Every structure is written in structure tokens, then in C-alpha cells.
C-alpha positions as CSV (number, residue, x, y, z in Angstrom):
1,M,111.4,45.8,31.6
2,A,109.3,48.9,32.3
3,A,106.0,47.0,32.3
4,E,107.5,44.3,34.6
5,S,108.7,46.9,37.0
6,T,105.5,48.8,37.3
7,P,102.9,47.4,39.8
8,R,99.3,47.3,38.6
9,G,97.4,50.5,39.4
10,T,100.6,52.7,39.4
11,Y,102.7,54.5,36.8
12,W,106.0,56.3,36.7
13,L,106.2,60.1,36.7
14,H,109.5,61.3,35.3
15,A,111.5,64.6,35.0
16,I,112.2,67.2,37.7
17,H,109.1,69.4,37.4
18,P,106.5,66.5,37.5
19,V,108.3,64.9,40.4
20,Q,108.7,68.2,42.2
21,A,105.0,68.9,41.9
22,A,104.1,65.4,43.1
23,L,106.2,65.9,46.2
24,T,104.4,69.1,47.1
25,N,100.9,67.6,46.4
26,P,99.5,66.1,49.7
27,A,96.8,64.3,47.6
28,R,99.5,62.4,45.6
29,R,100.5,59.0,46.9
30,I,104.1,58.2,46.0
31,R,105.2,54.5,46.3
32,R,108.9,54.9,45.3
33,L,111.2,57.8,44.4
34,L,114.3,57.1,42.3
35,L,116.9,59.9,41.9
36,T,120.4,60.4,40.6
37,A,122.7,62.4,42.9
38,D,122.3,65.4,40.7
39,A,118.6,65.2,40.6
40,H,118.5,64.7,44.4
41,A,120.5,67.9,44.9
42,A,118.2,69.8,42.5
43,L,115.0,68.6,44.2
44,V,116.2,69.4,47.7
45,K,116.6,73.0,46.6
46,L,113.1,73.1,45.2
47,V,111.2,71.0,47.9
48,P,112.6,71.2,51.5
49,L,113.1,67.9,53.3
50,P,111.5,65.8,54.8
51,W,109.6,64.2,51.9
52,S,106.7,61.8,52.1
53,V,108.9,59.0,50.7
54,V,112.6,58.1,51.2
55,P,114.4,58.5,47.9
56,E,116.5,55.7,46.4
57,Q,119.8,56.9,44.8
58,V,120.4,55.3,41.4
59,D,122.5,55.9,38.3
60,K,120.9,57.0,35.1
61,A,121.1,53.6,33.4
62,H,119.2,51.9,36.2
63,L,116.6,54.6,36.4
64,S,116.1,54.4,32.6
65,S,115.3,50.7,32.9
66,F,112.0,51.6,34.6
67,L,110.8,54.0,31.9
68,P,110.0,54.0,28.2
69,E,113.0,54.3,25.9
70,D,112.2,57.8,24.8
71,A,111.5,59.2,28.3
72,V,113.5,62.3,29.1
73,H,113.8,61.8,32.9
74,Q,116.4,64.3,34.0
75,G,117.5,61.8,36.7
76,A,114.2,61.7,38.5
77,A,111.3,59.2,38.6
78,A,108.5,58.6,41.0
79,L,106.2,55.5,41.1
80,V,102.8,57.0,41.9
81,E,99.1,56.0,42.2
82,P,96.7,58.0,40.0
83,L,95.0,60.9,41.6
84,A,91.6,60.4,43.1
85,E,88.6,61.8,41.2
86,P,88.0,65.4,42.5
87,D,84.6,66.5,43.7
88,W,82.6,68.1,40.9
89,D,81.4,71.2,42.8
90,A,84.8,71.8,44.5
91,A,86.6,71.6,41.1
92,I,84.4,74.0,39.2
93,E,84.3,76.5,42.1
94,R,88.0,76.2,42.8
95,N,88.4,79.7,41.3
96,Q,86.4,81.9,39.1
97,G,88.3,81.1,35.9
98,P,86.8,79.3,32.9
99,V,86.2,75.5,32.8
100,L,87.8,73.7,29.8
101,V,85.9,70.8,28.3
102,L,87.8,68.4,25.9
103,D,85.7,66.4,23.4
104,Q,87.7,63.3,22.4
105,V,91.1,64.9,22.6
106,T,93.1,61.7,22.8
107,D,96.8,62.7,22.5
108,P,98.3,62.8,26.0
109,R,100.9,65.4,25.0
110,N,98.0,67.7,23.9
111,V,96.1,67.1,27.1
112,G,99.3,67.7,29.2
113,A,100.0,71.0,27.3
114,I,96.4,72.0,27.9
115,L,96.7,71.4,31.6
116,R,99.9,73.5,31.7
117,S,98.0,76.4,30.0
118,A,95.1,75.9,32.3
119,A,97.4,76.3,35.3
120,A,99.2,79.2,33.8
121,F,96.0,81.2,33.0
122,G,93.8,80.3,35.9
123,A,91.3,77.8,34.6
124,A,89.2,76.2,37.3
125,C,89.4,72.6,36.0
126,V,89.5,70.4,32.9
127,I,86.6,68.1,32.0
128,M,87.1,65.2,29.6
129,Q,85.5,61.9,28.8
130,D,85.9,58.8,30.8
131,R,86.6,57.0,27.5
132,H,88.2,58.3,24.4
133,A,90.6,60.4,26.5
134,P,94.1,59.5,27.6
135,P,94.6,58.0,31.1
136,E,96.9,59.6,33.6
137,T,100.4,58.6,32.5
138,G,104.0,59.7,32.7
139,A,103.8,61.1,29.2
140,L,100.8,63.2,30.0
141,A,102.3,64.4,33.3
142,R,105.6,65.2,31.5
143,A,103.8,67.4,29.0
144,A,101.9,69.1,31.8
145,S,105.2,69.9,33.6
146,G,103.7,69.8,37.1
147,A,100.2,71.1,36.2
148,L,98.6,67.7,36.6
149,E,99.1,68.2,40.4
150,L,97.5,71.7,40.2
151,V,94.5,71.5,37.9
152,P,91.6,69.2,38.8
153,V,90.6,66.8,36.0
154,L,87.0,65.6,35.9
155,R,86.1,62.6,33.8
156,E,82.5,62.2,32.6
157,V,80.7,59.4,30.8
158,N,78.4,61.8,29.0
159,L,79.9,65.2,28.0
160,A,76.5,66.6,26.8
161,R,75.1,65.9,30.2
162,A,78.1,67.6,31.9
163,L,77.6,70.7,29.7
164,E,73.9,70.8,30.9
165,A,75.1,70.6,34.5
166,L,77.5,73.5,33.8
167,K,74.6,75.6,32.3
168,K,72.5,75.0,35.4
169,A,75.5,76.2,37.5
170,G,75.4,79.5,35.6
171,F,78.0,78.9,32.9
172,W,77.8,80.1,29.3
173,V,79.0,77.2,27.2
174,M,81.1,78.2,24.2
175,G,82.3,75.8,21.6
176,L,85.5,76.7,19.7
177,D,85.4,76.0,16.0
178,G,86.8,77.6,12.9
179,D,83.3,78.2,11.4
180,G,82.0,80.2,14.5
181,A,80.1,83.3,13.5
182,Q,81.8,85.5,16.1
183,T,85.3,85.6,17.4
184,L,85.9,84.4,21.0
185,A,86.7,88.0,22.1
186,A,83.4,89.4,20.7
187,A,81.3,86.5,22.0
188,A,82.6,86.1,25.5
189,P,80.2,87.4,28.1
190,Q,81.4,89.8,30.7
191,D,78.9,89.0,33.4
192,R,79.1,85.2,33.8
193,R,81.6,82.4,33.8
194,V,82.5,80.4,30.7
195,A,82.9,76.8,29.9
196,L,85.0,76.4,26.7
197,V,84.6,73.3,24.6
198,L,87.4,72.1,22.4
199,G,87.1,69.2,20.0
200,A,89.6,66.7,18.6
201,E,91.9,67.8,15.9
202,G,90.5,67.0,12.4
203,D,87.0,65.9,13.5
204,G,86.4,68.8,15.9
205,M,83.4,68.6,18.3
206,R,80.9,65.7,17.9
207,R,77.4,66.7,16.9
208,L,75.7,66.2,20.3
209,T,78.5,68.2,22.0
210,R,78.2,71.0,19.5
211,E,74.4,71.1,19.9
212,A,74.8,71.3,23.7
213,C,76.8,74.6,23.4
214,D,75.2,78.0,23.9
215,E,77.3,79.5,21.1
216,I,80.0,78.5,18.6
217,C,82.9,80.9,18.3
218,R,86.3,81.1,16.6
219,L,89.8,82.5,17.0
220,P,90.7,85.2,14.4
221,I,93.6,83.4,12.7
222,S,95.1,84.0,9.3
223,P,93.2,82.5,6.3
224,D,96.5,81.1,5.3
225,V,96.4,78.7,8.2
226,E,93.6,76.1,8.3
227,S,93.6,75.6,12.1
228,L,95.7,75.6,15.3
229,N,96.8,72.6,17.3
230,V,94.2,72.0,20.0
231,S,96.6,72.8,22.8
232,A,97.7,76.0,21.1
233,A,94.1,77.0,20.6
234,A,93.4,76.4,24.3
235,S,96.3,78.6,25.3
236,V,95.3,81.5,23.1
237,A,91.7,81.2,24.3
238,L,92.6,81.2,27.9
239,Y,94.9,84.2,27.5
240,E,92.0,86.0,25.8
241,F,89.7,85.3,28.7
242,G,92.3,86.5,31.2
243,R,93.1,89.6,29.1
244,N,89.4,90.7,29.2
245,K,88.9,90.3,32.9
């Protein structure tokens, strides 16, 4: 029923934080807003009326019929259009934080968690592939917990070319890999901005992406642990950049 109820070119955001963030984002176009009475009361406290869309009050069972069976919706769902592609220059200059580049990170929950860390630690934007990367979906937005509305996402056909463009803009491009010669803290420059490249779990960065990096570095983790989940690695790395400002 969920697929039949979702018009082409739209998807359902669900849960309080993603819906709250969508309501406060002027760039987000919301087609419908379904709320239980409790969710409506909670959102009114978080986002003052009026809203850009008139909510429809529904019960939990009716709301669940629009969503995947495993969706934890907390009584709130919004039918939305995907966000427009942000301007490249505006995205990378949004603040002076690092830029995250994801090379074939395909799990929407990982990408969502990375966006959440990017928002928490002040990353300027996230760059990922146009293909071999998850589309904007309710699952990704749920994992991002509102950060999808806060952190610009740039999608590029050719990541190596995007890294060259970042270098021309003055960035030092650092790839994160367990075999890096130096730790991230030791290698991070103090006098220029950083673009941090993270590869897919298991395979890591592809060869051309790796060769486009200025430097390969690692996180100093215990030898008893082979690696970190990519979203956990992103969070630790972003914290390290912030700590050394």
C-alpha cells in the first residue's frame, strides 16, 4: 500500500525530528502532513504555527499504512519532494568546517548517521556519488534525525574530478584508511581546510579516489579491532577536527 500511496517524485519522511526539521526548512516542499493528535501537540511546541501545510489528523494504524512495515514514525509523517541540488560554491563555503566525501557508501542508515555527525560537528557539506549512493529516502532522513535539512548534499558523477576541484579551492584532501602512515591528528594541517574522504565498508576507497587524495591517514584504534563502521569513523574524525581548531 505504501508504494500505491506515494506519488512519483515524492517520498515519506517519518518521525518527529525529521518532520520538525522539514517544517522549519523553507527549501523543503511538503505535499501532505499526517499527524496523530499526540504528534500534533508535540510539533506545535517545537515549531510555532502557522505551517506551510495544513496537517491531517489520523490514527496510528492509518498513518502506518503509508510507510514501510518497520518504520518507527512516532505519529508523524510528511509527504515531501526531494531537496533541490545545492550550489557547489555555496555548499563548500557554507562554513569553514571540513567537507566530507563518501566513496560508494551505500547504506542509507550510514549516510544518515554521517549527516547527523556532520551537522553536530560543523562540516560544511557532504559530497557523494550520483550513482552507487543511496537516494534521499525516509530511511536516510530518519537516521539523519533532521540533519538532512541542515547539511547540503552534493552528488557528483566523478568523485576524482570533484576532489581536484576541492584542491583548486584550497582544500587538503585526506583519505581515511587503516593503513595510513600517520594518524589523522598528526596529519591534519592547521593552515588550510580539509576534505575528508571515507570509503565503503570492506572495500574502502576505490583506487582512483585514493590516488586523488593528497594524503592517506588513519584513526589510532586498538589493534584488537580491525576497523570502525564508516559512520562511527566519520564522527570520530569530525570531532578530532573540531578539537584541534
